[in-house]
C-alpha positions as CSV (number, residue, x, y, z in Angstrom):
1,M,11.9,1.4,47.4
2,A,15.5,2.0,47.3
3,D,17.0,5.6,47.2
4,L,18.6,5.1,43.8
5,S,20.4,8.4,44.2
6,I,22.7,6.9,46.8
7,N,26.3,6.3,45.8
8,A,29.5,6.7,47.8
9,E,32.1,9.1,46.1
10,R,34.6,7.1,44.2
11,T,38.1,7.8,45.4
12,Y,39.9,5.7,42.9
13,E,39.6,4.0,39.6
14,P,38.0,0.4,40.2
15,T,40.0,-2.7,39.4
16,F,39.0,-5.8,38.0
17,G,38.9,-7.2,41.4
18,D,36.3,-4.6,42.4
19,Y,33.8,-5.4,39.4
20,F,34.6,-9.1,40.1
21,A,33.2,-8.6,43.8
22,L,30.0,-7.1,42.5
23,L,29.1,-10.8,41.2
24,K,29.5,-12.2,44.8
25,P,32.0,-14.8,44.0
26,R,31.5,-16.7,47.2
27,V,28.0,-17.4,46.5
28,M,28.8,-17.9,42.9
29,S,31.0,-20.8,43.9
30,L,28.2,-22.6,45.6
31,V,25.8,-21.8,42.6
32,V,28.4,-23.3,40.2
33,F,29.1,-26.6,42.4
34,T,25.3,-27.2,42.9
35,A,24.7,-26.6,39.4
36,L,27.5,-28.9,38.3
37,V,26.1,-31.7,40.5
38,G,22.8,-31.4,39.0
39,L,24.3,-31.6,35.6
40,L,26.6,-34.5,36.1
41,V,23.9,-36.8,38.1
42,A,21.2,-36.3,35.4
43,P,20.4,-39.1,33.1
44,G,22.0,-38.4,29.9
45,S,25.1,-36.3,29.0
46,L,26.5,-33.3,27.4
47,H,29.5,-32.7,25.1
48,P,32.2,-31.5,27.3
49,V,32.1,-28.1,25.5
50,E,28.3,-27.9,26.1
51,M,28.8,-28.9,29.9
52,F,31.5,-26.1,30.3
53,A,29.3,-23.6,28.5
54,A,26.2,-24.4,30.6
55,I,28.2,-24.1,33.8
56,L,29.9,-20.8,32.7
57,F,26.5,-19.2,31.7
58,I,25.0,-20.3,34.9
59,A,27.6,-18.8,36.7
60,L,27.3,-15.6,34.6
61,G,23.7,-15.6,35.6
62,A,24.5,-15.8,39.3
63,G,26.9,-13.0,38.8
64,A,24.4,-11.0,37.3
65,S,21.9,-11.6,40.2
66,G,24.6,-10.5,42.6
67,A,25.4,-7.4,40.7
68,L,21.6,-6.4,40.5
69,N,21.4,-7.3,44.1
70,M,24.3,-5.0,44.9
71,W,22.9,-2.2,42.6
72,Y,19.6,-2.2,44.6
73,D,20.7,-2.7,47.9
74,A,23.4,-0.3,48.1
75,D,21.6,1.9,50.5
76,I,21.1,-0.8,53.1
77,D,24.7,-2.5,52.6
78,A,26.1,1.1,53.6
79,V,24.2,0.9,56.8
80,M,25.2,-2.8,57.6
81,R,28.6,-3.8,59.0
82,R,28.7,-7.0,57.5
83,T,28.1,-5.4,53.8
84,A,29.3,-1.8,54.3
85,K,33.0,-2.7,52.6
86,R,31.0,-4.0,49.3
87,P,32.1,-2.2,46.2
88,I,29.3,0.1,45.8
89,P,29.2,1.6,49.5
90,S,32.8,1.7,49.9
91,G,32.9,4.0,46.7
92,R,35.0,1.7,44.6
93,V,32.1,0.9,42.0
94,E,29.4,3.3,40.9
95,R,25.8,2.3,41.2
96,Q,24.8,2.7,37.7
97,E,27.8,0.6,36.7
98,A,26.4,-2.4,38.7
99,L,23.1,-2.0,37.0
100,A,24.6,-2.0,33.6
101,I,26.9,-4.9,34.4
102,G,24.0,-6.8,35.8
103,I,21.7,-6.2,32.9
104,A,24.4,-7.0,30.4
105,L,25.6,-10.4,32.0
106,S,21.9,-11.3,32.5
107,G,21.2,-11.0,28.7
108,I,24.5,-12.9,27.7
109,A,23.8,-15.5,30.1
110,V,20.4,-16.3,29.2
111,V,20.6,-16.1,25.3
112,M,24.0,-18.2,25.5
113,M,22.4,-20.7,27.6
114,A,19.6,-21.2,25.1
115,L,22.1,-21.6,22.5
116,A,24.3,-24.1,24.3
117,T,21.6,-26.2,25.7
118,N,17.7,-25.9,25.5
119,L,15.2,-23.1,25.9
120,F,13.9,-24.9,29.1
121,A,17.2,-24.4,30.8
122,A,17.6,-20.9,29.7
123,G,14.1,-20.1,30.9
124,L,14.9,-21.3,34.2
125,L,18.1,-19.5,34.3
126,A,16.1,-16.1,33.2
127,F,13.5,-16.9,36.0
128,T,16.1,-17.3,38.7
129,I,17.9,-14.2,38.0
130,F,14.3,-12.2,37.8
131,F,13.5,-14.0,41.1
132,Y,16.5,-12.9,43.1
133,A,16.7,-9.4,41.6
134,V,13.0,-8.4,41.7
135,I,10.8,-10.7,43.7
136,Y,13.6,-11.0,46.6
137,S,15.9,-8.0,46.4
138,M,13.0,-5.3,45.3
139,W,10.1,-6.9,47.0
140,L,10.4,-9.5,49.7
141,K,13.6,-8.5,51.5
142,R,12.1,-4.9,52.5
143,S,8.5,-6.1,53.0
144,T,8.3,-9.2,55.1
145,P,9.9,-11.6,57.6
146,Q,9.4,-14.4,55.3
147,N,11.9,-12.7,52.9
148,I,14.8,-15.2,53.2
149,V,12.2,-18.2,53.4
150,I,10.7,-17.4,49.8
151,G,13.8,-15.7,48.6
152,G,15.7,-18.7,49.1
153,A,14.1,-20.4,46.2
154,A,16.7,-18.3,43.7
155,G,19.6,-20.1,45.4
156,A,17.9,-23.2,45.0
157,F,17.3,-23.3,41.3
158,P,20.8,-23.9,40.1
159,P,21.0,-27.9,40.3
160,M,17.4,-27.9,38.7
161,I,18.9,-25.7,35.9
162,G,21.9,-27.9,35.5
163,W,19.6,-31.0,35.3
164,A,17.5,-29.3,32.9
165,A,20.7,-28.4,30.5
166,V,20.9,-32.2,30.2
167,T,17.3,-33.5,30.2
168,G,15.2,-30.5,29.0
169,D,12.8,-31.2,32.0
170,V,12.6,-31.5,35.7
171,S,12.1,-34.7,37.9
172,M,11.6,-35.7,41.5
173,A,15.4,-36.1,42.0
174,S,15.9,-32.3,40.6
175,V,12.9,-31.0,42.6
176,L,14.3,-32.5,45.8
177,M,17.9,-31.1,45.2
178,F,16.0,-27.6,44.8
179,A,14.0,-28.3,48.1
180,L,17.4,-29.4,49.8
181,I,18.7,-25.7,49.4
182,F,15.4,-24.2,49.8
183,M,14.9,-25.6,53.3
184,W,18.4,-24.9,54.3
185,T,18.6,-21.4,53.4
186,P,16.2,-20.0,56.4
187,P,18.3,-21.7,59.2
188,H,21.6,-20.8,57.4
189,F,20.7,-17.0,57.4
190,W,18.6,-16.7,60.6
191,A,21.7,-18.1,62.4
192,L,23.8,-15.5,60.9
193,A,20.8,-13.0,61.9
194,L,21.2,-14.0,65.5
195,F,24.8,-12.9,65.9
196,T,24.8,-10.0,63.5
197,K,23.0,-8.2,66.4
198,S,21.6,-4.9,65.1
199,D,22.7,-4.9,61.5
200,Y,19.1,-5.7,60.1
201,G,17.4,-3.7,62.5
202,D,19.8,-0.5,61.5
203,A,19.0,-1.2,57.9
204,D,15.2,-1.4,58.5
205,V,15.3,-4.9,56.9
206,P,12.4,-6.9,58.5
207,M,14.4,-10.0,59.2
208,L,12.6,-12.6,61.6
209,T,15.1,-11.8,64.5
210,V,13.7,-7.9,64.1
211,T,10.2,-8.4,63.6
212,H,9.5,-11.5,65.9
213,G,12.5,-11.7,68.2
214,R,15.2,-14.2,68.7
215,K,13.1,-16.7,70.7
216,T,10.8,-17.2,67.6
217,T,13.7,-17.2,65.6
218,R,15.3,-20.1,67.4
219,L,12.2,-22.1,67.0
220,H,11.9,-21.4,63.3
221,I,15.6,-22.5,62.9
222,L,14.8,-25.8,64.7
223,A,11.4,-26.3,62.6
224,Y,13.5,-25.8,59.2
225,T,16.4,-28.0,60.4
226,V,13.9,-30.8,60.9
227,A,12.3,-30.2,57.6
228,V,15.6,-30.0,55.6
229,A,16.6,-33.4,57.4
230,G,13.7,-35.1,55.9
231,V,14.4,-33.8,52.3
232,A,18.0,-35.0,52.6
233,V,16.7,-38.5,53.6
234,A,14.2,-38.4,50.7
235,L,16.8,-37.1,48.1
236,A,19.0,-40.1,49.1
237,Q,16.1,-42.6,48.1
238,T,15.9,-41.2,44.6
239,S,17.7,-42.3,41.4
240,V,20.6,-40.0,42.1
241,G,21.1,-41.1,45.8
242,G,22.8,-44.2,47.3
243,P,24.7,-45.5,50.2
244,I,27.1,-42.5,50.4
245,T,24.3,-40.0,50.3
246,L,22.1,-41.8,52.8
247,V,25.1,-42.0,55.2
248,T,26.0,-38.4,54.7
249,A,22.3,-37.3,55.1
250,V,22.0,-39.3,58.4
251,V,25.4,-38.1,59.9
252,L,25.2,-34.5,58.8
253,N,21.5,-34.0,59.6
254,A,22.1,-35.4,63.1
255,M,24.8,-32.9,63.7
256,F,22.5,-30.0,62.1
257,L,19.7,-31.0,64.3
258,L,21.9,-31.3,67.5
259,G,23.0,-27.7,66.7
260,A,19.4,-26.4,66.1
261,L,18.4,-27.9,69.5
262,R,21.2,-26.3,71.3
263,I,20.2,-22.9,69.8
264,W,16.4,-23.6,70.6
265,R,17.4,-24.1,74.4
266,R,19.4,-21.0,74.6
267,D,18.1,-17.4,75.8
268,D,19.4,-14.0,74.9
269,A,21.7,-13.9,78.2
270,A,23.3,-17.2,77.4
271,A,24.1,-16.5,73.9
272,E,25.6,-13.1,74.7
273,S,27.7,-14.4,77.5
274,D,29.7,-16.7,75.2
275,S,29.5,-14.2,72.1
276,Y,26.8,-16.4,70.3
277,L,29.4,-19.2,70.2
278,V,26.8,-21.7,69.6
279,E,25.1,-19.9,66.8
280,R,28.2,-19.3,65.1
281,K,29.4,-23.1,65.1
282,F,25.7,-23.8,63.6
283,F,26.4,-21.3,61.0
284,K,29.7,-22.6,60.1
285,L,28.4,-26.1,60.0
286,S,25.7,-24.8,57.4
287,L,28.4,-23.4,55.3
288,Y,29.6,-27.1,54.8
289,Y,26.3,-28.7,54.6
290,L,25.3,-28.3,51.1
291,F,28.8,-28.9,49.9
292,L,29.0,-32.2,51.7
293,H,25.5,-33.4,50.5
294,F,26.1,-32.5,46.8
295,A,29.7,-34.0,46.9
296,A,27.7,-37.1,48.4
297,L,25.5,-37.3,45.3
298,L,28.6,-37.0,43.1
299,A,30.3,-39.7,44.9
300,D,27.3,-41.9,44.4
301,A,27.1,-41.0,40.8
302,A,30.7,-42.1,40.4
303,L,30.2,-45.4,42.4
304,S,27.1,-46.3,40.1
305,G,29.3,-45.5,37.1
306,V,31.9,-48.1,38.2
307,M,29.6,-50.6,39.2
308,A,27.9,-50.4,36.0
């Protein structure tokens, strides 16, 4: 359980940028993009105003999740070098402000999503916020080395929400878009954990690198990379796939698998000797991985529209 009394002393009045940083804008940008793709490739259409509203409220929901996560994790964020400069541990925003912002944005996002699209999409959005803030942040993150595996579902829902905003349901295509992000998340974060060294151990977060060691982590990265490659190829065979998606899946996952194999073959001495260069390259590739896959889906959708 987090120590809710922890809050660095505020040294100045927070700015809009400080509050915006609570919403994890980098994460939000990926959420918005994958949700937009899910919306655009879904069968059917929305009025442009409804489309804009759906994406806006998905973004607000993602921001709400980020604020609630920063509220709860302020104690461990203060310990980890990677997160110590976030608004709460750095003293720019008070912890209770983050909680208030997170709760307010959650309510606005879910209610307005229901009004703008449908109850099913709004329900998925509400569950996503709950999953990230409660199931992942408050429970899984501090209790199991499978934290990022199960918790990755929170980041995988946006394309499914975008799809549901149009159709009011789910399909095999939207499930596979979910699965692509879900399977991508563990190798993405475990690669980061390999070269952030003692951060998670210092914060007493049971990341796989801490509980099972780096050798086991490297093996898990390889296993999940194989799994996500299979999902990517399967997605290319669905109604939303096409030649561009298939070529992208083959080329990109060949590169991803090669990077995972290189990580698996390494040991700590080799990794430390080159400052985890291979792990850093794999992590950098993973940052482009989802964007390129979902961009390919958009390209195939556009191609299908032209050919029709």
